[in-house]
RODO-2510 file (C-alpha; in nm, 4 decimals, decimal comma):
residues 264
     n   res          X          Y          Z
     1     m     0,0000     0,0000     0,0000
     2     q     0,1708     0,3168    -0,1236
     3     q    -0,0004     0,5295     0,1410
     4     a     0,1849     0,3358     0,4126
     5     n     0,5182     0,4304     0,2563
     6     d     0,3977     0,7904     0,2162
     7     f     0,3289     0,7971     0,5916
     8     r     0,6806     0,6672     0,6567
     9     e     0,8395     0,9243     0,4261
    10     e     0,6388     1,2069     0,5841
    11     s     0,7618     1,0962     0,9248
    12     l     1,1238     1,0742     0,8061
    13     t     1,1013     1,4316     0,6747
    14     l     0,9840     1,5465     1,0172
    15     k     1,2454     1,3347     1,1935
    16     a     1,5235     1,5032     0,9947
    17     v     1,4330     1,8491     1,1243
    18     i     1,4464     1,7390     1,4925
    19     k     1,7399     1,4973     1,4751
    20     d     1,9841     1,7369     1,6448
    21     l     1,7515     1,8839     1,9097
    22     d     1,8585     1,8329     2,2703
    23     d     1,6076     1,7435     2,5401
    24     g     1,5627     2,1051     2,6458
    25     a     1,4671     2,2133     2,2941
    26     f     1,1673     1,9808     2,3045
    27     e     1,0108     2,2135     2,5633
    28     a     0,9988     2,5036     2,3154
    29     v     0,6422     2,6293     2,2647
    30     t     0,4877     2,6205     1,9160
    31     q     0,2177     2,8435     1,7652
    32     f    -0,0399     2,5644     1,8015
    33     k    -0,2455     2,6074     2,1212
    34     g     0,0679     2,6531     2,3294
    35     w     0,1816     2,2947     2,2640
    36     t     0,5500     2,2211     2,3099
    37     i     0,7480     2,0047     2,0682
    38     n     0,7167     1,7325     2,3331
    39     d     0,3364     1,7681     2,3198
    40     v     0,3415     1,7388     1,9410
    41     f     0,5454     1,4199     1,9376
    42     r     0,3564     1,2607     2,2252
    43     h     0,0381     1,3271     2,0288
    44     l     0,1766     1,1732     1,7099
    45     h     0,3218     0,8767     1,8990
    46     f     0,0021     0,8088     2,0947
    47     w    -0,2196     0,8083     1,7852
    48     n     0,0286     0,5967     1,5907
    49     k    -0,0116     0,3498     1,8784
    50     a    -0,3873     0,3843     1,8396
    51     v    -0,3795     0,3049     1,4690
    52     m    -0,1630     0,0000     1,5367
    53     v    -0,4147    -0,1234     1,7936
    54     a    -0,6978    -0,0466     1,5502
    55     s    -0,5406    -0,2837     1,2985
    56     q    -0,6056    -0,5621     1,5523
    57     g    -0,9817    -0,5076     1,5451
    58     e    -1,2786    -0,3503     1,7211
    59     e    -1,2354    -0,5101     2,0630
    60     a    -0,8677    -0,4196     2,0994
    61     f    -0,9274    -0,0627     1,9881
    62     g    -1,2285    -0,0250     2,2182
    63     e    -1,0166    -0,1201     2,5195
    64     f    -0,7392     0,1166     2,4133
    65     f    -0,9707     0,4109     2,3518
    66     q    -1,1700     0,3684     2,6732
    67     g    -0,9113     0,5532     2,8811
    68     v    -0,8806     0,8608     2,6629
    69     g    -1,2579     0,8761     2,6201
    70     a    -1,3147     0,8736     2,9970
    71     h    -1,0445     1,1367     3,0506
    72     m    -1,1950     1,3744     2,7928
    73     t    -1,5477     1,3217     2,9304
    74     k    -1,4230     1,4453     3,2702
    75     g    -1,2909     1,7625     3,1052
    76     g    -0,9271     1,6596     3,0854
    77     s    -0,7064     1,7744     2,7988
    78     l    -0,5658     1,5481     2,5316
    79     p    -0,2009     1,6483     2,5917
    80     e    -0,2459     1,5692     2,9619
    81     y    -0,3747     1,2199     2,8895
    82     e    -0,1106     1,1492     2,6264
    83     k     0,1655     1,2543     2,8663
    84     q     0,0160     1,0399     3,1399
    85     y    -0,0289     0,7385     2,9120
    86     l     0,3280     0,7667     2,7834
    87     e     0,4604     0,8085     3,1394
    88     g     0,6118     1,1478     3,0664
    89     l     0,8224     1,0277     2,7730
    90     s     1,0051     1,3303     2,6321
    91     g     1,3036     1,4620     2,4403
    92     g     1,5421     1,2227     2,2707
    93     a     1,3766     0,9157     2,4224
    94     l     1,0413     1,0256     2,2795
    95     r     1,2010     1,0884     1,9396
    96     s     1,3424     0,7341     1,9343
    97     a     1,0204     0,5676     2,0489
    98     w     0,8134     0,7636     1,7970
    99     s     1,0549     0,6809     1,5135
   100     d     1,0585     0,3085     1,5932
   101     l     0,6793     0,2930     1,6019
   102     v     0,6549     0,4771     1,2701
   103     d     0,8441     0,1919     1,1042
   104     e     0,6328    -0,0714     1,2782
   105     t     0,3100     0,1034     1,1794
   106     a     0,4145     0,1595     0,8186
   107     n     0,5190    -0,2054     0,7836
   108     a     0,1936    -0,3314     0,9331
   109     y    -0,0261    -0,1197     0,7067
   110     a     0,1820    -0,1923     0,3963
   111     a     0,0862    -0,5589     0,4392
   112     m    -0,2869    -0,4933     0,4897
   113     d    -0,5705    -0,5067     0,2383
   114     p    -0,6249    -0,1349     0,1565
   115     s    -1,0032    -0,1828     0,1707
   116     a    -1,0080    -0,3606     0,5105
   117     r    -1,2190    -0,1744     0,7673
   118     v    -1,0343    -0,0296     1,0667
   119     p    -1,2145     0,1007     1,3793
   120     w    -1,1583     0,4569     1,4973
   121     a    -1,2887     0,7148     1,7439
   122     g    -1,5571     0,8098     1,4917
   123     p    -1,6777     0,5964     1,2011
   124     s    -1,4552     0,3102     1,0881
   125     m    -1,2257     0,3746     0,7925
   126     s    -1,0519     0,1731     0,5256
   127     a    -0,6925     0,0820     0,6049
   128     r    -0,5865     0,3115     0,3211
   129     s    -0,7773     0,6076     0,4673
   130     s    -0,6552     0,5258     0,8168
   131     i    -0,2861     0,5393     0,7296
   132     s    -0,3433     0,8437     0,5064
   133     a    -0,4921     1,0147     0,8117
   134     r    -0,1707     0,9384     1,0012
   135     q     0,0295     1,0990     0,7207
   136     m    -0,2035     1,3998     0,7387
   137     e    -0,1589     1,4370     1,1160
   138     t     0,2180     1,3967     1,0868
   139     w     0,2330     1,6605     0,8167
   140     a    -0,0085     1,9006     0,9878
   141     h     0,1440     1,8818     1,3364
   142     g     0,4863     1,8812     1,1775
   143     q     0,4047     2,2273     1,0417
   144     e     0,4203     2,3914     1,3844
   145     v     0,7597     2,2293     1,4414
   146     f     0,8968     2,3471     1,1062
   147     d     0,7537     2,6946     1,1721
   148     l     0,9062     2,7149     1,5215
   149     l     1,2477     2,6046     1,3954
   150     g     1,2305     2,8495     1,1026
   151     v     1,2688     2,5745     0,8428
   152     e     1,0905     2,5513     0,5070
   153     r     0,9754     2,1936     0,4489
   154     q     1,0676     2,0416     0,1119
   155     e     0,7305     1,9144    -0,0081
   156     q     0,6721     1,6099    -0,2279
   157     d     0,3790     1,4875    -0,4377
   158     r     0,2662     1,2592    -0,1557
   159     i     0,0846     1,5763    -0,0417
   160     r    -0,1863     1,4583    -0,2818
   161     n    -0,3066     1,2135    -0,0143
   162     i    -0,3696     1,5044     0,2228
   163     a    -0,5345     1,7175    -0,0440
   164     h    -0,7615     1,4224    -0,1253
   165     l    -0,8648     1,3973     0,2407
   166     g    -0,9394     1,7682     0,2310
   167     v    -1,1659     1,7317    -0,0692
   168     s    -1,3388     1,4171     0,0558
   169     t    -1,4239     1,5812     0,3905
   170     y    -1,6084     1,8718     0,2240
   171     g    -1,9458     1,7524     0,3534
   172     w    -1,8036     1,6702     0,6971
   173     t    -1,6822     2,0284     0,7404
   174     f    -2,0361     2,1651     0,7183
   175     k    -2,2097     1,8763     0,8960
   176     n    -1,9656     1,9082     1,1863
   177     r    -2,0592     2,2753     1,2197
   178     k    -2,4315     2,1924     1,1964
   179     e    -2,4583     2,3876     0,8706
   180     p    -2,6409     2,2722     0,5546
   181     i    -2,4046     2,1089     0,3057
   182     p    -2,3999     2,3340    -0,0036
   183     e    -2,4377     2,1511    -0,3332
   184     p    -2,2661     2,0999    -0,5645
   185     a    -1,9212     2,0709    -0,4117
   186     p    -1,6707     2,3109    -0,5695
   187     f    -1,4418     2,2090    -0,8512
   188     v    -1,0896     2,1792    -0,7092
   189     e    -0,7781     2,2226    -0,9245
   190     l    -0,4428     2,2031    -0,7497
   191     i    -0,0788     2,2094    -0,8539
   192     g     0,1493     1,9612    -0,6792
   193     p     0,5127     2,0266    -0,5810
   194     s     0,6294     1,8560    -0,9028
   195     g     0,4028     2,0747    -1,1163
   196     a     0,1466     1,7964    -1,1633
   197     v    -0,2126     1,9202    -1,1898
   198     w    -0,4791     1,7351    -0,9884
   199     t    -0,8541     1,7887    -1,0090
   200     w    -1,1605     1,6803    -0,8140
   201     n    -1,5376     1,7190    -0,8684
   202     d    -1,7220     1,8445    -1,1756
   203     p    -1,5772     2,1444    -1,3607
   204     q    -1,7624     2,4688    -1,2805
   205     e    -1,6729     2,8268    -1,3692
   206     d    -1,8407     2,9938    -1,0709
   207     n    -1,7683     2,7443    -0,7903
   208     v    -1,3940     2,6776    -0,7777
   209     v    -1,0941     2,6387    -0,5478
   210     r    -0,7659     2,6655    -0,7361
   211     g    -0,3997     2,6948    -0,6447
   212     s    -0,1142     2,5193    -0,4670
   213     a    -0,1813     2,1707    -0,3295
   214     v     0,0433     2,2547    -0,0347
   215     e    -0,1519     2,5704     0,0498
   216     f    -0,4840     2,3887     0,0074
   217     s    -0,3593     2,1210     0,2473
   218     q    -0,2500     2,3897     0,4930
   219     v    -0,6004     2,5373     0,4905
   220     v    -0,7955     2,2097     0,5267
   221     t    -0,5676     2,0983     0,8135
   222     q    -0,6032     2,4447     0,9720
   223     v    -0,2335     2,5247     0,9927
   224     r    -0,2842     2,8429     0,7896
   225     n    -0,5646     3,0930     0,7396
   226     i    -0,6684     3,1130     0,3740
   227     a    -0,5866     3,4845     0,3821
   228     d    -0,2219     3,3856     0,4307
   229     t    -0,2218     3,1841     0,1059
   230     d    -0,2564     3,2569    -0,2663
   231     l    -0,5474     3,0158    -0,3103
   232     e    -0,8176     3,1397    -0,5473
   233     t    -1,1854     3,0826    -0,4686
   234     r    -1,4808     3,1617    -0,6907
   235     g    -1,8337     3,1650    -0,5555
   236     a    -1,9839     3,1856    -0,2084
   237     t    -1,9728     2,8084    -0,1509
   238     a    -1,6024     2,7767    -0,2258
   239     a    -1,5232     3,0837    -0,0152
   240     r    -1,7194     2,9580     0,2869
   241     w    -1,5614     2,6130     0,2643
   242     m    -1,2114     2,7538     0,2698
   243     e    -1,3007     2,9796     0,5638
   244     v    -1,3914     2,6825     0,7866
   245     a    -1,2474     2,3698     0,6176
   246     q    -1,1567     2,0870     0,8575
   247     c    -1,0313     1,7511     0,7340
   248     f    -0,9661     1,6004     1,0785
   249     a    -1,2034     1,4369     1,3263
   250     g    -1,3314     1,5960     1,6455
   251     p    -1,5472     1,8965     1,7302
   252     a    -1,5606     2,1898     1,4897
   253     e    -1,2455     2,3982     1,5297
   254     t    -1,1865     2,7613     1,4384
   255     p    -0,9021     2,8064     1,1882
   256     p    -0,6088     3,0227     1,2985
   257     a    -0,6508     3,3967     1,2597
   258     q    -0,4799     3,5657     0,9682
   259     g    -0,1078     3,5918     1,0411
   260     a    -0,1245     3,3743     1,3531
   261     r     0,0615     3,0787     1,2025
   262     h     0,3832     3,1393     1,0124
   263     k     0,7486     3,0461     0,9863
   264     i     0,9458     3,2149     1,2643
***
């Protein structure tokens, strides 16, 4: 399954930018909700564990998820639970544990039937979608690390997997916000890092999102405000979608304000 290798490559790109950080540097605070680099990698590591458990079936995942569900119901924060579950793992030790599990997860999913159903916190997903979601999270949470360290990430055409998730969660964005789902969905035309042109949905002149696949992915993962990109929208539906787009699970989130997320 190519998506499993894309997840591995995305993780290796992120690993390269933190390979020389000392333990103290992992306590630096990012532009995402005050999370430290430690918080980011605990989050990625915990949910990589979750997707590994999910590959074992409904019962195993249900047992795993019970703890985090109970913690959140009591008003606890996700970073708190992840730190507790991982027994305070941090710094270089966290980097090593995360990296080792990335390989294990990628290998496990590479051997799976892409269409096999995998349980999750919300609806079940195909194995292909499940590992693509891990690539998306790695890429999206990696952005705050790249931004904090002042590094420009060298993007590759595997970003198409994330753009595809962004397009396919069009309806979810509105449903999650308890808004009517506008029809038809906008025509989407994006240019990949290699210059490849990718399109989704029926061509329309007055209902369009067009531009960089990287910037589109930044908007749907809410690591950038659309006003901080060169994306073009035509029509009220396309404009509203890009204002509130959300390709990840969980309650409706407000995208960052204009200028709030950027390379330092």
